[in-house]
Backbone bond lengths (Angstrom), bond angles and torsions (degrees), N, CA, C in turn:
res aa  C-N    CA-C-N  psi(-1)  N-CA   C-N-CA  omega(-1)  CA-C   N-CA-C  phi
1 X - - - 1.467 - - 1.523 108.83 -
2 X 1.343 116.81 118.08 1.458 120.26 -178.64 1.526 109.96 -81.92
3 X 1.317 115.85 178.45 1.462 121.46 -175.53 1.527 111.24 -63.20
4 X 1.322 116.96 -40.66 1.467 120.38 179.95 1.525 110.60 -64.35
5 X 1.333 115.62 -42.89 1.462 119.65 179.26 1.513 111.65 -63.07
6 X 1.346 116.38 -41.61 1.467 120.67 179.36 1.519 110.79 -64.65
7 X 1.346 116.67 -41.40 1.462 120.85 -179.75 1.530 110.92 -66.21
8 X 1.321 116.25 -39.34 1.461 120.69 179.14 1.524 110.73 -66.53
9 X 1.326 115.82 -45.02 1.469 120.44 178.30 1.526 110.22 -61.48
10 X 1.326 116.47 -41.78 1.464 121.03 179.16 1.526 110.45 -61.60
11 X 1.314 116.71 -44.41 1.467 121.34 -179.35 1.527 110.71 -61.58
12 X 1.331 116.50 -46.19 1.466 120.98 -179.37 1.523 110.71 -61.32
13 X 1.333 116.46 -45.36 1.460 120.29 -177.38 1.529 111.92 -69.22
14 X 1.324 117.42 -32.18 1.465 120.56 176.26 1.526 110.05 -65.29
15 X 1.331 116.07 -44.72 1.468 120.32 179.34 1.520 110.34 -61.13
16 X 1.325 116.86 -45.68 1.463 120.46 -178.54 1.526 111.81 -67.51
17 X 1.336 116.57 -37.02 1.464 120.05 179.25 1.523 111.71 -68.87
18 X 1.330 116.34 -25.72 1.465 120.58 -177.28 1.523 112.70 -83.39
19 X 1.332 116.75 -14.76 1.470 119.88 -179.90 1.531 109.19 -64.33
20 X 1.338 118.17 130.07 1.468 120.41 179.16 1.524 111.63 -53.68
21 X 1.319 116.19 129.82 1.464 121.00 -175.60 1.524 108.71 -155.46
22 X 1.325 115.49 -178.86 1.461 120.52 178.34 1.527 110.86 -62.11
23 X 1.331 116.87 -37.94 1.463 119.47 -179.08 1.527 111.16 -67.41
24 X 1.319 116.69 -38.74 1.463 120.57 176.78 1.530 110.14 -63.54
25 X 1.334 115.42 -43.79 1.471 120.09 179.15 1.524 110.81 -61.44
26 X 1.320 116.33 -39.25 1.465 120.15 179.55 1.519 111.05 -63.97
27 X 1.324 116.85 -47.64 1.463 121.31 -179.38 1.525 110.66 -60.74
28 X 1.321 116.24 -45.76 1.463 120.71 -179.84 1.527 110.53 -62.35
29 X 1.337 115.84 -43.48 1.457 120.37 -178.95 1.523 111.99 -62.85
30 X 1.337 116.07 -46.92 1.469 119.33 -178.61 1.527 111.41 -67.01
31 X 1.331 116.76 -35.20 1.458 119.84 178.34 1.524 110.43 -68.84
32 X 1.339 115.87 -37.97 1.461 120.15 -178.44 1.522 112.29 -70.14
33 X 1.325 116.81 -31.61 1.462 120.00 -175.21 1.526 114.12 -102.75
34 X 1.330 117.62 -24.21 1.463 120.79 -176.93 1.524 113.03 -118.45
35 X 1.319 117.25 1.95 1.454 120.29 -178.22 1.520 111.67 91.14
36 X 1.321 116.40 172.43 1.458 121.99 -177.35 1.520 112.08 -56.53
37 X 1.330 117.31 -39.44 1.471 120.60 -179.48 1.520 111.13 -61.11
38 X 1.340 116.91 -35.74 1.455 120.01 177.80 1.512 111.59 -65.86
39 X 1.336 116.61 -40.83 1.458 120.65 177.44 1.517 112.27 -65.79
40 X 1.333 116.41 -40.34 1.463 120.44 178.33 1.523 110.73 -66.07
41 X 1.334 117.08 -37.57 1.469 120.81 177.75 1.523 110.85 -62.32
42 X 1.337 116.15 -42.89 1.462 119.99 177.47 1.529 110.20 -63.90
43 X 1.329 116.69 -40.97 1.461 121.03 178.55 1.530 110.88 -62.31
44 X 1.339 116.78 -39.06 1.464 120.75 178.54 1.530 110.76 -62.90
45 X 1.335 116.93 -40.51 1.457 120.28 177.08 1.509 111.86 -63.65
46 X 1.331 116.51 -39.82 1.468 121.28 178.41 1.519 110.38 -63.86
47 X 1.326 116.27 -43.77 1.472 120.31 179.58 1.524 110.81 -62.29
48 X 1.332 117.20 -43.00 1.467 120.19 179.34 1.526 110.32 -62.32
49 X 1.325 117.18 -41.92 1.460 120.36 177.77 1.516 111.46 -61.26
50 X 1.333 116.29 -41.87 1.462 119.85 177.98 1.521 111.43 -64.95
51 X 1.327 117.01 -38.05 1.462 119.88 178.68 1.525 111.51 -65.49
52 X 1.332 116.78 -33.69 1.468 119.93 175.47 1.527 109.59 -61.83
53 X 1.335 116.26 -45.40 1.459 119.98 179.75 1.526 111.78 -67.79
54 X 1.331 116.30 -35.64 1.468 120.21 176.18 1.525 109.72 -60.81
55 X 1.341 116.09 -44.47 1.461 120.84 179.56 1.530 110.56 -62.22
56 X 1.324 116.77 -42.78 1.465 120.62 179.43 1.520 111.05 -64.19
57 X 1.333 115.94 -41.05 1.459 119.70 179.20 1.521 111.09 -64.91
58 X 1.336 116.27 -43.31 1.466 120.66 179.72 1.523 110.77 -63.34
59 X 1.322 116.50 -37.86 1.465 121.14 -179.22 1.518 112.44 -79.77
60 X 1.340 116.20 -0.44 1.454 119.79 177.57 1.511 113.24 68.74
61 X 1.343 116.86 41.27 1.458 119.96 -175.38 1.530 112.48 -103.24
62 X 1.332 117.96 24.67 1.458 119.83 177.89 1.526 110.97 -64.86
63 X 1.329 116.59 -32.24 1.467 119.68 177.97 1.520 109.92 -65.53
64 X 1.341 116.26 -40.43 1.456 120.67 177.58 1.526 110.24 -63.12
65 X 1.313 115.98 -39.47 1.465 120.16 -179.95 1.522 110.56 -63.06
66 X 1.337 116.76 -38.57 1.456 120.22 178.47 1.523 110.98 -64.03
67 X 1.323 116.25 -38.75 1.467 120.48 -177.39 1.524 111.71 -75.87
68 X 1.338 117.00 -14.81 1.463 120.88 -178.73 1.527 111.05 -106.70
69 X 1.336 116.11 29.19 1.457 120.48 -177.36 1.516 112.70 -55.91
70 X 1.325 117.61 -40.96 1.469 120.86 -178.72 1.523 110.83 -63.39
71 X 1.334 116.51 -39.75 1.465 120.24 -179.87 1.521 110.68 -62.06
72 X 1.335 116.45 -44.98 1.451 119.82 -178.82 1.527 111.41 -69.19
73 X 1.321 117.21 -29.23 1.458 120.20 176.08 1.533 109.80 -65.36
74 X 1.329 115.63 -43.56 1.466 120.06 177.89 1.528 109.96 -63.42
75 X 1.339 116.13 -42.06 1.466 120.53 179.31 1.521 110.76 -61.52
76 X 1.334 117.03 -40.84 1.455 120.48 179.98 1.525 111.08 -64.54
77 X 1.332 116.75 -41.72 1.460 120.33 179.21 1.532 110.78 -64.43
78 X 1.333 115.62 -41.74 1.473 119.87 178.30 1.529 110.73 -63.88
79 X 1.332 116.13 -42.49 1.462 120.09 179.34 1.524 110.39 -63.92
80 X 1.341 116.46 -41.42 1.453 120.34 178.34 1.518 111.59 -62.75
81 X 1.330 116.37 -43.61 1.459 120.59 178.01 1.516 111.94 -62.22
82 X 1.325 116.50 -37.90 1.460 121.40 179.43 1.525 110.50 -64.77
83 X 1.341 116.91 -41.87 1.454 120.58 179.29 1.533 111.31 -67.33
84 X 1.329 116.34 -37.56 1.468 120.00 176.40 1.525 109.79 -61.16
85 X 1.334 115.74 -42.94 1.467 120.20 178.59 1.523 111.08 -61.25
86 X 1.340 117.06 -42.21 1.460 120.58 178.36 1.526 110.42 -63.17
87 X 1.340 115.95 -39.97 1.453 119.76 179.23 1.517 112.20 -63.04
88 X 1.321 116.46 -44.16 1.463 121.01 178.04 1.526 110.63 -62.16
89 X 1.334 115.30 -39.40 1.465 119.58 178.66 1.527 110.97 -63.18
90 X 1.346 116.30 -37.58 1.457 119.82 177.52 1.526 111.39 -66.25
91 X 1.328 116.26 -41.07 1.464 119.67 179.07 1.533 110.79 -63.18
92 X 1.319 116.15 -39.92 1.467 119.89 179.22 1.521 111.65 -66.63
93 X 1.335 115.55 -32.71 1.473 118.77 -177.83 1.519 111.66 -88.08
94 X 1.338 116.87 -0.77 1.454 120.54 -177.24 1.512 113.93 -62.33
95 X 1.326 116.35 -22.11 1.470 119.34 -179.12 1.518 112.17 -77.35
96 X 1.355 115.71 -12.39 1.465 119.01 -179.44 1.520 109.92 -90.47
97 X 1.297 115.83 149.89 1.455 121.88 -179.38 1.517 109.79 -92.36
98 X 1.336 115.70 142.76 1.466 120.07 174.11 1.503 112.05 105.72
99 X 1.327 116.14 142.28 1.452 122.63 -178.43 1.512 112.57 -98.45
100 X 1.299 117.93 -22.04 1.457 120.40 -170.94 1.533 111.40 -110.93
101 X 1.306 114.11 147.36 1.453 120.24 176.16 1.511 108.03 -121.42
102 X 1.318 117.39 168.01 1.455 119.97 -175.57 1.512 111.12 -130.64
103 X 1.329 114.64 168.34 1.452 121.52 172.85 1.516 113.76 62.63
104 X 1.336 115.13 -139.72 1.458 122.46 -176.22 1.523 112.00 -60.60
105 X 1.331 117.02 -39.05 1.459 121.16 179.41 1.518 110.97 -62.88
106 X 1.328 116.59 -38.64 1.456 120.68 178.82 1.519 111.10 -64.85
107 X 1.329 117.12 -44.64 1.467 120.20 179.18 1.530 110.50 -62.08
108 X 1.323 116.52 -40.26 1.456 120.62 179.50 1.524 111.11 -64.67
109 X 1.333 116.61 -38.98 1.456 120.00 179.76 1.525 111.36 -66.02
110 X 1.330 117.05 -34.85 1.463 120.89 178.24 1.531 110.23 -68.46
111 X 1.318 116.44 -39.62 1.466 120.14 177.02 1.523 109.85 -63.91
112 X 1.322 116.11 -41.61 1.457 120.99 177.86 1.525 111.02 -61.59
113 X 1.324 116.93 -41.86 1.461 121.48 178.39 1.532 110.51 -62.53
114 X 1.327 115.53 -43.76 1.470 120.47 179.85 1.532 111.00 -61.62
115 X 1.324 116.18 -46.91 1.461 120.87 -179.98 1.523 110.88 -63.15
116 X 1.328 116.25 -39.12 1.464 120.82 178.82 1.523 110.54 -59.73
117 X 1.341 116.39 -47.04 1.461 120.33 179.28 1.508 112.67 -63.69
118 X 1.325 116.29 -40.18 1.460 120.77 -179.41 1.527 111.02 -66.14
119 X 1.336 116.80 -48.44 1.465 120.47 -179.24 1.518 111.97 -64.15
120 X 1.323 116.52 -41.60 1.459 120.07 -180.00 1.515 111.13 -60.52
121 X 1.329 116.54 -39.82 1.461 120.91 -179.39 1.522 111.72 -72.67
122 X 1.319 117.29 -45.77 1.465 120.79 -178.45 1.528 112.06 -65.49
123 X 1.331 116.64 -22.66 1.463 119.73 179.82 1.527 111.97 -72.33
124 X 1.328 116.66 -15.31 1.465 120.89 -179.15 1.523 109.76 -99.75
125 X 1.328 115.60 80.30 1.471 120.42 -175.85 1.528 111.83 -64.81
126 X 1.327 117.61 -18.48 1.467 120.02 -179.46 1.519 111.24 -61.86
127 X 1.331 116.56 -20.25 1.459 119.95 -179.81 1.522 111.49 -61.62
128 X 1.335 117.06 -31.92 1.466 120.13 178.27 1.520 110.05 -59.92
129 X 1.323 115.53 -46.44 1.457 120.37 -177.82 1.528 110.94 -69.31
130 X 1.327 116.24 -32.23 1.463 119.83 176.91 1.526 110.05 -63.18
131 X 1.334 116.06 -50.72 1.456 119.68 -179.12 1.532 111.21 -65.31
132 X 1.331 116.52 -38.58 1.462 120.72 -179.03 1.524 111.55 -64.33
133 X 1.339 116.97 -29.25 1.469 120.32 178.91 1.526 112.00 -89.63
134 X 1.337 117.09 -24.77 1.467 120.44 -177.55 1.523 112.62 -81.91
135 X 1.322 117.38 -45.98 1.463 120.85 -173.50 1.529 114.66 -59.97
136 X 1.341 119.71 -40.51 1.468 118.76 -179.26 1.524 114.01 -59.15
137 X 1.336 117.33 -19.77 1.464 120.79 178.51 1.524 111.02 -68.51
138 X 1.326 116.08 -27.03 1.465 120.56 -174.73 1.526 113.52 -115.09
139 X 1.334 115.95 -18.83 1.459 119.59 -174.93 1.531 109.66 -134.44
140 X 1.328 116.48 143.10 1.457 121.36 173.48 1.523 107.68 -78.40
141 X 1.340 116.05 99.68 1.463 120.82 -174.09 1.529 112.36 -64.74
142 X 1.341 116.68 -20.77 1.464 120.20 -179.74 1.523 111.85 -81.32
143 X 1.323 115.81 -11.74 1.462 119.13 -177.50 1.531 110.17 -136.56
144 X 1.326 114.95 51.76 1.462 120.40 -179.65 1.524 110.55 -76.46
145 X 1.319 115.57 133.46 1.454 120.54 175.18 1.512 110.63 -115.51
146 X 1.323 115.65 179.70 1.465 120.39 -179.68 1.527 111.33 -60.68
147 X 1.324 116.72 -40.35 1.466 120.31 -178.10 1.524 111.45 -64.86
148 X 1.353 117.04 -40.50 1.461 120.20 179.72 1.530 111.31 -66.54
149 X 1.319 115.62 -44.11 1.470 120.23 179.88 1.529 110.37 -63.94
150 X 1.338 115.67 -42.80 1.459 120.02 177.88 1.521 111.01 -61.62
151 X 1.323 115.75 -41.01 1.459 120.63 179.43 1.520 111.76 -62.51
152 X 1.329 116.93 -44.07 1.464 121.50 179.40 1.532 110.64 -62.76
153 X 1.323 116.37 -42.58 1.471 120.56 179.96 1.528 110.52 -63.98
154 X 1.335 117.06 -44.77 1.463 120.84 -179.60 1.528 111.40 -64.10
155 X 1.338 115.83 -42.12 1.464 119.96 178.74 1.526 110.40 -61.29
156 X 1.338 116.50 -42.27 1.463 121.19 179.61 1.521 111.37 -62.70
157 X 1.337 116.25 -45.61 1.465 120.48 -179.12 1.525 111.01 -64.12
158 X 1.327 116.49 -45.97 1.466 120.61 -177.92 1.525 111.04 -66.67
159 X 1.333 116.76 -45.84 1.465 120.33 -176.38 1.523 111.83 -68.66
160 X 1.328 116.04 -58.41 1.462 120.14 -176.35 1.523 111.36 -68.46
161 X 1.342 116.26 -49.45 1.452 120.02 -178.97 1.515 112.74 -64.10
162 X 1.332 116.91 -43.36 1.459 120.46 -178.95 1.516 112.90 -61.75
163 X 1.329 116.07 -44.86 1.467 120.29 -179.05 1.530 111.15 -66.34
164 X 1.326 116.26 -46.73 1.466 119.09 -178.06 1.532 111.53 -64.65
165 X 1.324 117.06 -40.05 1.471 119.91 177.51 1.525 110.17 -65.55
166 X 1.335 116.25 -34.29 1.458 119.79 175.56 1.519 111.47 -61.04
167 X 1.329 116.32 -43.32 1.466 120.76 176.28 1.532 110.41 -62.63
168 X 1.334 116.23 -41.99 1.463 120.34 -179.69 1.525 110.94 -62.12
169 X 1.333 116.39 -42.84 1.463 120.72 179.92 1.523 111.24 -64.74
170 X 1.328 116.39 -41.43 1.459 120.55 179.63 1.529 110.74 -63.89
171 X 1.345 115.72 -43.62 1.466 120.06 179.90 1.524 110.73 -64.72
172 X 1.341 115.82 -41.82 1.456 119.96 179.19 1.519 112.02 -62.68
173 X 1.324 116.28 -39.21 1.460 120.86 179.02 1.527 111.14 -64.87
174 X 1.334 115.74 -45.25 1.459 119.84 -179.61 1.526 111.52 -63.64
175 X 1.325 115.98 -39.10 1.465 119.65 179.50 1.528 110.69 -66.15
176 X 1.327 116.67 -41.24 1.470 119.78 178.45 1.527 110.36 -61.18
177 X 1.331 116.34 -35.93 1.462 119.85 177.08 1.522 110.86 -68.96
178 X 1.331 115.75 -38.96 1.459 120.65 -178.71 1.516 112.29 -68.26
179 X 1.318 116.71 -26.30 1.470 119.87 -178.71 1.520 111.36 -59.79
180 X 1.324 115.78 -25.56 1.456 120.07 179.64 1.524 111.78 -67.60
181 X 1.340 116.62 -19.41 1.462 120.16 -177.76 1.522 111.57 -85.39
182 X 1.346 117.82 -7.76 1.441 120.35 172.41 1.505 116.65 105.11
183 X 1.329 114.65 -168.68 1.460 123.31 -172.52 1.527 112.32 -63.85
184 X 1.326 116.85 -40.24 1.461 119.74 -176.57 1.521 111.64 -59.38
185 X 1.338 116.66 -40.68 1.455 120.87 -179.91 1.528 110.61 -65.07
186 X 1.329 116.56 -38.35 1.463 120.85 179.62 1.532 110.41 -65.28
187 X 1.326 115.61 -44.93 1.462 119.43 179.12 1.521 110.89 -63.21
188 X 1.338 115.76 -41.62 1.460 120.18 -179.29 1.522 111.20 -63.87
189 X 1.341 116.49 -38.39 1.469 120.36 179.85 1.519 110.93 -65.87
190 X 1.329 116.71 -44.34 1.471 119.91 178.78 1.534 111.09 -63.77
191 X 1.312 116.35 -40.83 1.460 119.91 -179.86 1.522 110.83 -64.99
192 X 1.337 116.39 -45.12 1.462 120.52 179.34 1.530 110.51 -63.37
193 X 1.334 116.18 -42.20 1.469 120.32 179.92 1.520 110.67 -64.71
194 X 1.332 116.97 -40.98 1.465 120.33 178.63 1.512 111.94 -62.86
195 X 1.319 116.60 -44.44 1.467 120.77 178.65 1.528 111.07 -63.00
196 X 1.343 115.72 -38.38 1.460 119.96 179.17 1.523 110.72 -64.01
197 X 1.326 117.14 -43.96 1.459 121.32 179.61 1.530 111.04 -63.32
198 X 1.326 116.17 -42.48 1.467 120.00 178.76 1.524 109.81 -63.89
199 X 1.332 116.44 -39.98 1.456 120.51 178.97 1.520 112.62 -63.12
200 X 1.340 116.22 -44.04 1.472 120.70 179.45 1.526 109.98 -64.24
201 X 1.344 115.74 -46.25 1.464 119.66 -179.76 1.505 112.19 -63.45
202 X 1.338 116.94 -42.11 1.454 120.54 178.83 1.519 111.88 -63.73
203 X 1.319 116.85 -39.12 1.463 120.58 177.63 1.514 111.45 -63.62
204 X 1.330 115.77 -42.61 1.469 119.75 179.30 1.527 111.37 -62.30
205 X 1.339 116.50 -40.89 1.461 120.31 179.65 1.528 110.22 -66.18
206 X 1.330 116.79 -43.93 1.471 120.84 -179.41 1.521 111.07 -65.78
207 X 1.339 116.87 -38.76 1.459 121.29 -178.98 1.521 111.21 -70.58
208 X 1.385 115.41 -32.32 1.466 119.19 -179.51 1.498 112.01 -66.69
């Protein structure tokens, strides 16, 4: 993959990563309720999930993915249920003031954000087929070397991770501004975020 091909692939993946989606909503929600670190943790989980699919696509395992349709359906339902649970937890905590937590609770929330991003991404098995159809346009899949694989991984991390972290930073900034408006704004943000999470999870379960 030459420099032009890498730049083109990066541009395409940035555009696709920026399109409003469930993953974007998750990152924004976690950043709004758990702070920037929570949004970045969710973004890291999303990136790891994408890298798993990139690896599967590179290894030519789309046929395996087709044969494991039932497994991915179960995974999607579990991921949807997990997001619904997170949404309900946000609604219950909406009566409390403050967006940030500290100490052990903060570390646990970051782990939860990471797992949420990972599960949400892995539940979308179509990503394997997307990557499997996209990469051959820029890389000779029959003659992949270490440099090509490294390039694809770096492009994925920069494109997906960069865009999602950008969303997290924007959400964190807006929330910090909203904090000046007082307790009502904080409660409203948690309630809206909880409803959004429940909506995403419910959609995933219904679609599965």
